[in-house]
C-alpha positions, 0 to 999 in steps of 0.5 A: 328564737328565744334566748334559751334556744340560742344558748342551747344551740351554742353548747355544741362540741364543734364551737371553739373559742381561742385566745393568744397571750404573750409571755415575756422571755425577760419580764420587767424588773420589780418596782424600785424604792428610792429616797424622795428627790433621788434618781433611781435608774434601771435598765430595760431588758434588751431582749423583748421577745415573747413566747405566745400561748394559744389556749382553745376551749370548746363550748362543751368545756373541753380544753385543748392542749395549749399551743406555745409559739417560740420566737425565731428569726427567719431568713426569707431569702433562703427560707431557713430558720 
């Protein structure tokens, strides 16, 4: 099988590629500028949760609507969010 035949066989609408990307709820603060030798303090965001985006594209170029997964706390004893 040649490389061209392999590439043509991959161009099929049932072949998909998916990628997940974290989106921070509270992004890091911008960089700070300070006088040399002086201490510049900044606070870290206490809320480090992310929203996860799942993006899927078929090999024929069709884009499926992205899936957004929001953070949630689950009570595993009662199985209720």
